[in-house]
C-alpha positions in Angstrom: -210.4 -71.4 107.4 -213.7 -72.8 108.5 -217.0 -72.4 106.6 -219.4 -69.7 107.9 -223.1 -70.8 107.6 -224.2 -67.1 107.5 -226.0 -66.2 104.4 -227.9 -63.2 103.2 -230.3 -62.3 100.4 -227.6 -60.4 98.4 -225.4 -63.4 98.2 -228.3 -65.6 97.1 -229.2 -63.1 94.4 -225.7 -63.0 93.1 -224.9 -66.7 93.3 -228.3 -68.3 92.5 -228.0 -72.0 93.1 -224.9 -73.0 95.2 -222.1 -73.8 92.8 -220.4 -77.2 92.9 -217.4 -77.3 95.2 -214.1 -77.1 93.5 -212.3 -80.4 93.1 -209.2 -79.1 95.0 -208.2 -79.6 98.6 -207.8 -76.9 101.2 -207.6 -73.3 100.2 -204.2 -72.1 98.9 -203.1 -68.6 99.7 -202.1 -66.2 102.4 -204.5 -65.6 105.2 -205.4 -61.9 105.6 -206.8 -60.5 108.8 -210.5 -59.5 108.3 -211.1 -62.0 105.5 -212.4 -65.5 105.3 -212.1 -67.8 102.3 -214.8 -70.5 102.3 -216.1 -73.0 99.9 -218.7 -70.5 98.6 -216.2 -67.7 98.2 -214.3 -64.8 99.9 -216.0 -63.0 102.7 -215.1 -59.7 104.3 -215.5 -60.0 108.1 -216.8 -56.9 109.9 -214.9 -55.5 113.0 -218.3 -55.7 114.8 -219.0 -59.4 115.1 -222.7 -58.6 115.6 -222.9 -57.5 112.0 -223.1 -59.8 108.9 -220.1 -60.5 106.8 -219.9 -59.2 103.3 -219.6 -61.6 100.4 -216.9 -60.4 98.0 -216.5 -63.0 95.2 -216.4 -66.7 94.5 -213.7 -68.9 95.8 -210.2 -68.8 94.1 -206.8 -70.0 95.1 -203.5 -68.0 95.0 -200.8 -70.5 94.0 -197.6 -68.4 93.6 -196.0 -65.0 93.0 -194.9 -64.4 89.5 -192.3 -62.3 87.7 -190.6 -62.4 84.3 -187.0 -63.2 83.4 -185.8 -59.7 84.2 -187.5 -59.5 87.6 -190.3 -57.3 86.2 -194.0 -57.8 85.5 -194.8 -59.1 89.0 -198.1 -60.7 89.7 -200.0 -63.5 91.2 -201.0 -66.9 89.8 -204.7 -67.4 90.5 -206.8 -70.6 90.1 -210.6 -71.1 90.2 -213.3 -73.3 88.9 -216.4 -72.1 87.0 -219.9 -73.5 87.4 -219.1 -76.2 84.9 -216.2 -77.4 87.0 -213.7 -76.2 84.4 -210.4 -75.1 86.0 -209.0 -71.6 85.1 -205.5 -70.4 85.8 -204.5 -66.8 85.2 -201.4 -64.8 85.8 -202.7 -61.6 87.3 -200.4 -58.6 86.7 -199.9 -56.7 89.9 -200.3 -53.5 87.9 -204.1 -54.3 87.7 -204.4 -53.6 91.4 -203.9 -49.9 90.8 -206.9 -47.6 90.5 -210.4 -48.9 90.0 -209.2 -52.4 88.8 -212.0 -52.7 86.2 -209.8 -54.8 84.0 -209.0 -57.1 86.8 -212.7 -57.7 87.6 -213.5 -58.1 83.9 -210.9 -60.8 83.5 -212.1 -62.7 86.5 -215.8 -62.5 85.4 -214.9 -63.6 81.9 -213.4 -66.8 83.4 -216.6 -67.5 85.3 -215.7 -66.3 88.7 -218.7 -64.7 90.5 -218.2 -61.1 91.8 -220.2 -58.9 94.1 -221.2 -55.6 92.3 -221.0 -53.5 95.5 -218.3 -50.8 95.8 -217.3 -52.1 99.2 -216.7 -55.6 97.7 -214.6 -54.2 95.0 -212.3 -52.4 97.4 -212.2 -55.5 99.6 -211.0 -57.7 96.7 -208.2 -55.3 96.0 -207.1 -55.2 99.6 -207.2 -59.0 99.9 -205.1 -59.5 96.7 -202.6 -56.7 97.7 -201.7 -58.5 100.9 -201.1 -61.9 99.3 -197.6 -63.3 99.7 -197.5 -67.0 98.7 -194.3 -68.8 99.2 -194.1 -70.4 95.8 -192.5 -68.4 93.0 -193.1 -68.8 89.2 -191.1 -67.4 86.3 -193.2 -66.1 83.4 -192.2 -66.1 79.7 -193.9 -64.0 77.0 -193.9 -66.5 74.2 -193.6 -70.2 73.4 -190.2 -71.8 73.0 -187.0 -72.1 74.9 -186.4 -70.4 78.2 -182.9 -70.5 79.8 -182.5 -69.7 83.5 -179.8 -67.3 84.7 -178.4 -70.0 86.9 -178.7 -72.8 84.5 -181.3 -75.2 83.1 -183.6 -74.9 80.1 -187.3 -75.4 79.6 -189.4 -75.5 76.4 -192.8 -73.8 77.0 -196.0 -74.4 75.2 -199.5 -73.3 76.1 -200.4 -75.5 79.1 -197.2 -77.6 78.9 -193.6 -77.1 80.0 -190.8 -79.5 79.2 -187.6 -79.5 81.2 -186.9 -77.3 84.2 -185.0 -74.2 85.2 -183.2 -75.0 88.5 -186.4 -76.5 89.8 -188.4 -73.3 89.3 -191.8 -73.5 87.7 -192.1 -71.7 84.3 -195.4 -70.5 82.8 -196.4 -68.9 79.5 -197.8 -65.5 80.0 -199.5 -64.0 77.0 -201.6 -60.8 76.8 -204.4 -62.7 75.1 -205.6 -66.3 75.3 -203.6 -68.2 72.6 -205.4 -70.2 70.0 -205.7 -73.9 70.9 -203.5 -75.1 68.0 -201.4 -77.5 70.1 -204.3 -79.9 70.7 -203.8 -83.7 70.7 -205.8 -86.5 69.1 -205.0 -90.2 69.1 -201.8 -91.7 70.3 -198.1 -91.4 69.3 -198.2 -95.2 68.5 -201.0 -94.6 66.0 -199.3 -91.5 64.5 -196.2 -93.5 64.0 -198.1 -96.4 62.3 -200.6 -94.4 60.3 -198.8 -91.2 59.4 -195.0 -91.6 59.7 -195.0 -95.1 58.2 -196.7 -93.7 55.0 -194.0 -91.0 54.8 -191.2 -93.5 54.4 -189.8 -93.7 50.9 -191.2 -90.3 50.0 -188.4 -87.7 50.2 -190.6 -84.6 50.2 -193.0 -85.9 52.9 -190.2 -87.2 55.1 -188.5 -83.8 54.7 -191.7 -82.0 55.7 -192.2 -84.2 58.8 -188.5 -83.9 59.8 -188.7 -80.1 59.4 -191.5 -80.1 61.9 -189.1 -81.3 64.6 -186.2 -79.1 63.4 -187.5 -75.8 64.8 -186.7 -77.0 68.4 -183.1 -77.4 67.4 -182.5 -73.9 66.2 -181.7 -72.4 69.7 -179.6 -75.3 71.1 -177.5 -75.2 67.9 -177.6 -71.4 67.5 -178.9 -71.8 64.0 -180.7 -69.1 62.0 -184.4 -69.4 61.2 -185.8 -69.6 57.7 -187.9 -72.0 55.7 -188.7 -74.0 52.7 -191.4 -74.0 50.1 -192.9 -76.9 48.1 -193.6 -75.4 44.8 -195.6 -76.8 41.9 -198.9 -77.1 40.2 -202.2 -78.0 41.9 -203.0 -81.6 42.8 -199.4 -82.6 43.3 -199.9 -83.3 47.1 -198.2 -80.2 48.5 -200.9 -79.6 51.0 -200.8 -83.2 52.1 -197.1 -82.8 53.0 -197.9 -79.6 54.9 -200.7 -81.3 56.9 -198.3 -84.1 57.8 -195.8 -81.6 59.2 -198.6 -79.8 61.0 -199.8 -83.1 62.6 -196.6 -83.3 64.6 -197.8 -80.4 66.7 -201.6 -80.1 66.3 -204.6 -80.5 64.1 -203.8 -80.0 60.4 -207.3 -78.7 59.6 -210.2 -77.0 61.4 -211.1 -73.8 63.1 -208.0 -73.9 65.3 -205.7 -75.6 62.8 -201.9 -75.6 63.4 -201.6 -75.1 59.6 -201.9 -71.4 58.8 -202.5 -69.4 55.6 -200.4 -66.9 53.6 -203.6 -65.0 53.2 -202.7 -62.3 55.7 -200.9 -59.0 55.9 -197.2 -58.8 56.8 -198.3 -57.7 60.3 -200.6 -60.7 60.6 -197.7 -63.0 59.6 -195.6 -61.3 62.2 -198.2 -62.2 64.9 -198.3 -65.8 63.7 -194.5 -66.1 63.8 -194.3 -65.0 67.4 -196.9 -67.7 68.3 -194.7 -70.4 66.7 -191.3 -69.4 68.1 -188.7 -72.2 68.2 -191.0 -74.4 66.2 -192.7 -74.9 62.9 -195.0 -72.4 61.1 -196.9 -74.2 58.3 -198.2 -71.7 55.7 -200.4 -72.7 52.8 -200.5 -71.2 49.3 -198.0 -68.4 48.9 -200.0 -67.1 46.0 -202.5 -65.6 48.4 -199.9 -63.2 49.8 -199.9 -59.7 48.5 -196.9 -59.6 46.1 -195.9 -56.2 47.4 -195.4 -57.6 50.8 -194.0 -61.1 49.9 -190.3 -60.1 49.8 -190.3 -58.1 53.0 -192.2 -60.9 54.7 -189.7 -63.5 53.6 -186.9 -61.5 55.1 -188.9 -60.9 58.3 -189.6 -64.6 58.9 -186.0 -65.5 58.4 -184.5 -62.6 60.3 -186.8 -63.3 63.3 -187.7 -59.7 64.0 -190.9 -57.7 63.4 -191.4 -54.0 62.7 -190.4 -51.3 65.2 -193.5 -49.5 66.3 -194.1 -46.4 68.5 -196.3 -45.9 71.5 -198.7 -43.0 71.5 -196.1 -41.2 73.6 -193.5 -41.6 70.9 -191.4 -44.1 72.7 -190.6 -47.4 70.9 -192.6 -50.5 71.7 -190.7 -53.8 72.2 -190.0 -55.4 68.9 -191.5 -58.9 68.4 -188.9 -61.5 67.9 -188.8 -65.2 67.1 -186.7 -68.0 65.7 -188.5 -70.6 63.7 -188.7 -72.7 60.5 -191.6 -72.3 58.2 -192.9 -74.7 55.6 -194.8 -73.2 52.7 -196.7 -74.4 49.7 -197.4 -72.5 46.5 -197.9 -72.9 42.7 -195.4 -70.0 42.1 -192.0 -69.5 43.5 -191.1 -66.4 45.6 -189.2 -65.1 42.5 -192.4 -65.3 40.5 -194.4 -63.6 43.2 -191.9 -60.8 43.4 -191.8 -60.4 39.6 -195.5 -59.7 39.6 -194.7 -56.7 41.9 -191.9 -55.6 39.7 -189.1 -56.9 42.0 -186.4 -59.5 41.6 -185.4 -62.0 44.2 -182.3 -61.3 46.2 -179.7 -63.7 47.6 -180.8 -63.1 51.2 -184.4 -64.0 50.3 -183.3 -67.1 48.4 -181.4 -68.6 51.3 -184.1 -67.8 53.8 -186.9 -69.0 51.4 -185.7 -72.3 49.8 -187.8 -73.1 46.8 -188.0 -76.8 46.3 -189.9 -78.4 43.3 -192.7 -80.5 44.8 -192.9 -83.0 42.0 -190.7 -86.0 42.8 -190.5 -87.0 39.2 -192.0 -90.4 39.5 -195.4 -89.7 38.0 -197.0 -89.6 41.5 -196.8 -85.9 42.2 -195.0 -85.3 45.5 -194.7 -89.0 46.2 -192.1 -91.5 45.0 -194.1 -94.5 46.4 -197.7 -95.1 47.5 -196.8 -98.4 49.2 -199.3 -100.3 47.0 -198.4 -103.7 48.5 -198.4 -102.5 52.1 -201.3 -102.4 54.5 -201.1 -98.6 54.7 -200.7 -98.1 50.9 -203.2 -97.2 48.2 -203.9 -97.9 44.5 -203.3 -94.3 43.3 -201.5 -91.2 44.4 -204.8 -89.4 45.0 -206.1 -92.2 47.2 -202.8 -92.3 49.1 -202.9 -88.6 49.7 -206.5 -88.9 51.1 -205.5 -91.7 53.4 -202.5 -89.8 54.7 -204.5 -86.7 55.3 -207.2 -88.6 57.1 -204.6 -90.3 59.3 -203.1 -86.9 60.1 -206.5 -85.5 61.0 -207.2 -88.4 63.4 -203.7 -88.7 64.9 -202.0 -85.4 65.7 -200.3 -83.3 68.4 -198.4 -86.2 70.1 -195.1 -86.5 68.2 -193.9 -82.9 68.9 -194.4 -83.1 72.7 -192.8 -86.5 72.8 -189.8 -85.1 71.0 -189.5 -82.2 73.4 -189.7 -84.6 76.4 -186.8 -86.6 74.9 -184.8 -83.6 73.8 -185.0 -81.7 77.2 -184.1 -84.9 79.0 -180.9 -85.2 76.9 -180.0 -81.6 77.4 -180.5 -81.8 81.1 -178.1 -84.8 81.3 -175.5 -83.3 78.9 -175.8 -79.5 78.2 -172.8 -79.6 75.9 -174.4 -82.3 73.7 -175.6 -79.9 70.9 -172.4 -78.1 70.5 -170.3 -81.3 70.5 -172.2 -84.1 68.9 -175.1 -82.5 67.0 -172.9 -79.8 65.4 -170.5 -82.5 64.2 -173.4 -84.4 62.5 -174.4 -81.2 60.7 -170.8 -80.8 59.5 -170.7 -84.4 58.3 -173.8 -83.8 56.2 -172.2 -80.6 54.7 -169.0 -82.4 53.8 -170.9 -85.2 52.1 -173.5 -83.2 50.2 -171.8 -79.9 49.2 -171.1 -79.7 45.5 -167.6 -78.7 44.3 -167.2 -75.0 43.8 -170.5 -74.1 45.6 -171.0 -70.6 46.8 -171.5 -69.6 50.4 -175.2 -69.1 49.6 -175.5 -72.7 48.5 -173.7 -73.8 51.6 -176.2 -71.9 53.8 -179.0 -73.7 52.1 -177.2 -77.1 52.4 -176.9 -76.3 56.2 -180.6 -75.9 56.4 -181.2 -79.3 54.8 -178.5 -80.7 57.2 -180.5 -79.4 60.2 -183.7 -80.9 58.9 -182.0 -84.3 58.3 -180.6 -84.2 61.9 -184.0 -83.5 63.4 -185.6 -86.4 61.5 -182.8 -88.7 62.7 -183.1 -87.6 66.3 -186.9 -88.1 66.2 -186.1 -91.6 64.9 -183.6 -92.2 67.7 -186.3 -91.1 70.1 -188.6 -93.8 68.8 -191.1 -91.3 67.4 -191.0 -91.8 63.6 -190.4 -95.6 63.4 -188.2 -94.9 60.3 -185.1 -96.9 59.6 -181.9 -95.0 60.5 -180.7 -92.8 57.7 -184.2 -92.2 56.2 -184.3 -88.5 57.1 -180.7 -88.0 55.9 -181.4 -89.7 52.6 -184.5 -87.6 52.0 -182.8 -84.3 52.8 -179.9 -85.2 50.6 -182.2 -86.0 47.7 -184.2 -82.8 48.2 -181.1 -80.7 48.3 -179.9 -82.2 45.0 -183.3 -81.4 43.5 -183.0 -77.8 44.7 -179.5 -77.5 43.1 -180.8 -78.9 39.9 -183.8 -76.6 39.8 -181.6 -73.6 40.6 -179.3 -74.5 37.6 -176.1 -73.6 39.3 -174.3 -73.7 42.6 -172.8 -70.2 42.1 -173.9 -67.1 44.1 -177.3 -65.6 43.2 -175.7 -62.2 42.3 -173.4 -63.9 39.8 -176.3 -65.8 38.2 -178.5 -62.6 38.2 -175.7 -60.6 36.5 -175.5 -63.0 33.5 -179.2 -63.6 33.3 -180.1 -59.9 33.4 -177.6 -58.8 30.8 -178.5 -61.7 28.6 -182.2 -60.8 28.9 -181.5 -57.2 28.2 -179.6 -57.9 25.0 -182.3 -60.5 23.9 -185.0 -57.8 24.3 -183.1 -54.6 23.2 -180.1 -55.8 21.2 -181.4 -54.2 18.0 -183.9 -51.7 19.1 -181.7 -49.7 21.6 -178.1 -50.3 20.4 -177.1 -48.0 17.6 -175.2 -49.6 14.6 -171.5 -48.7 14.6 -169.4 -49.1 11.4 -166.2 -47.2 11.2 -164.1 -49.5 9.0 -164.7 -52.2 6.4 -166.5 -55.2 7.8 -167.0 -57.5 4.8 -168.4 -60.4 6.8 -171.3 -58.5 8.2 -174.7 -59.9 7.2 -176.0 -58.2 4.0 -179.1 -56.6 5.6 -177.1 -55.3 8.5 -174.3 -54.0 6.2 -176.9 -51.9 4.3 -178.1 -50.5 7.6 -174.6 -49.7 8.7 -173.9 -47.8 5.5 -176.8 -45.5 6.2 -176.0 -41.9 7.4 -175.6 -41.4 11.2 -179.0 -39.8 11.5 -180.7 -42.8 10.0 -178.8 -45.2 12.3 -179.8 -43.4 15.5 -182.1 -45.3 17.9 -184.4 -43.9 20.6 -183.6 -44.3 24.2 -180.1 -45.6 23.3 -178.4 -48.0 25.7 -175.2 -48.1 23.7 -173.7 -49.3 20.4 -173.3 -52.6 18.6 -170.6 -53.5 16.2 -170.0 -56.6 13.9 -166.8 -58.4 14.6 -165.2 -61.0 12.4 -164.8 -64.4 14.1 -164.1 -67.5 11.9 -165.1 -69.8 14.7 -168.5 -68.2 15.1 -171.6 -69.3 13.1 -171.9 -66.9 10.1 -168.2 -65.9 10.3 -168.7 -63.2 13.0 -170.7 -61.9 15.9 -171.9 -58.7 17.5 -170.1 -56.9 20.3 -172.2 -54.6 22.4 -170.9 -51.4 24.0 -173.0 -50.3 26.9 -172.9 -46.7 27.9 -172.8 -46.2 31.7 -176.5 -45.3 31.9 -177.4 -48.3 29.8 -175.3 -50.6 31.9 -176.9 -49.4 35.1 -180.3 -50.1 33.6 -179.2 -53.6 32.5 -177.9 -54.4 36.0 -180.8 -52.8 37.9 -180.9 -54.2 41.4 -177.3 -55.3 41.3 -174.0 -53.5 41.9 -173.0 -52.5 38.3 -169.3 -52.8 38.8 -169.5 -56.1 40.6 -171.8 -57.4 37.9 -169.3 -56.4 35.2 -166.5 -58.2 37.1 -168.7 -61.4 37.1 -169.2 -61.2 33.3 -165.5 -60.5 32.8 -164.5 -63.5 34.9 -166.8 -65.6 32.6 -165.3 -64.2 29.4 -168.5 -62.3 28.5 -167.0 -58.8 29.1 -163.8 -57.3 27.9 -162.5 -55.3 30.8 -160.1 -52.4 30.9 -157.0 -52.2 33.0 -157.9 -52.1 36.7 -161.6 -51.5 35.9 -164.3 -53.5 34.1 -165.2 -50.6 31.9 -162.9 -49.2 29.2 -162.6 -46.1 27.0 -163.3 -46.7 23.3 -163.4 -44.3 20.4 -166.9 -44.3 18.9 -168.2 -42.2 16.1 -169.6 -39.0 17.6 -167.4 -39.3 20.6 -164.0 -37.6 19.6 -162.5 -38.1 23.0 -163.7 -41.6 23.4 -166.5 -43.0 25.5 -166.5 -45.1 28.7 -168.3 -48.3 27.9 -168.8 -51.8 29.2 -167.9 -54.1 26.2 -170.0 -57.3 26.2 -169.4 -60.1 23.7 -172.3 -61.5 21.7 -171.4 -65.0 22.9 -173.4 -64.3 26.1 -176.6 -64.8 24.0 -175.4 -68.3 22.9 -174.9 -70.0 26.2 -172.5 -70.2 29.2 -169.2 -70.3 27.3 -167.5 -67.0 27.0 -164.1 -66.1 25.6 -160.8 -66.2 27.3 -160.1 -63.0 29.2 -157.6 -60.7 27.5 
């Protein structure tokens, strides 16, 4: 289309000085009869050539037609330049062409495109856009992360970047609002490798954090569940340094638009952050800032990958937000401690989704095992080393993650079966090597998470991103998994541990105050003070809010010649095992020799003074207070 030299006062009033020409070539779009797109914008040509043309708006290009993966949400991909020569691209929903299109005009104006205020120009713009039929087609996706085409191919989409291809079709991220610029880059990958990754080597927690940053991109190819890990410990250990290292893989670890986020948010706010970090890493600082009443539900939500169901004003259900990611958290308290402040106990599902790892590496250097004193990138103290590592992450960030995606999508394009064949086998090898004997399924799930992180770190090394020697990430993950097992105290199921811990804690707190003394026959070995109390009349032995009874039992092998046996009434047992299945908890104690079970059921009927027909009780041995060794089952 040729330029038209005709000008009028209205156009000059709207445009002011002539804007700089866009740096593109010829106009891109569909020619529409009655319109002319020139360097200075779109003009509506009158049927009567003796009359002046009407200026509609500034120049813009129409690059492609768009639609989502389901063939819905059609629109147009527009491009224009503002007066500062900044390029803007926007996926315009076709639905905005209905009605007065005020939202359409507002979005264009917000991006710096000049618009005529006349009613005729408004209608002309709608007519022009309605008739656009560009040849190119673009598929839109509603979130960052993996997108798989129906006919094959896979692409990883970030704001402004797409890695891989879906059958040669262009894929673009289409968000309802402009995403925060958290995927920004600074420095070079070479310098990130030399100044950040090199300092991580030899430090298991920091290597694990950096490896975990790459692992989110493996969840979908390997069909693994999301979840996360927390570095837990006191202040000044270097937890935040590890978090910033992980964040630096994808973007700036500090600042107004930092890739590192904060737990200081509501559950709904965390849900929004999770959707923005789909198929990737979500770094969250200081768990203690989270409302304890929401912490447990949020831990489940992040691991499960689904948000809350919400309703439209019409009563219909809105689409539920979903994601799959790995999060890295820091905190001075564990999730169990946070939940305890709200009166809750941690559940097995929360524990495997929210792995609590002691941050202190046990070398007197906080989170570090080495500060590379003799090396060029080392330091004289742990504090100085943390400062240098943080400074390097601030100066060099946002290059390693995209480099990993470039390498990963290239491998997947060449061999789509590669994850299910080779990578899955490497995860299994880690499990076989690291799993303790007799470990529960819950511990296996946690071990699998460490295996995935180890694999990601090794792949980043194979892609020449980290510069670590082969095996560095695996060794770090193995060391951290062993530290987690040691901190947990057992490789048994959480419910089994909780059953013993809760009953033991109940007896330690209420063993005398809420268990009535029972003496129905001579017990000469009973401690003298207790014997006197046992000889008291029944009304004197009664206790308020009774949970059950206690009875002295002779045992020559026990210290003092005997021990107490506790008889929980059903109501008292339910209280002692609150939050657990009472029957299953009794079975766990019976298997450990802490509970004398009846025939076919963990409870038994015992004749107790005041209960002529006998009482149904859960009979717990006093040995549960002394340690982990029970008596042989009857």
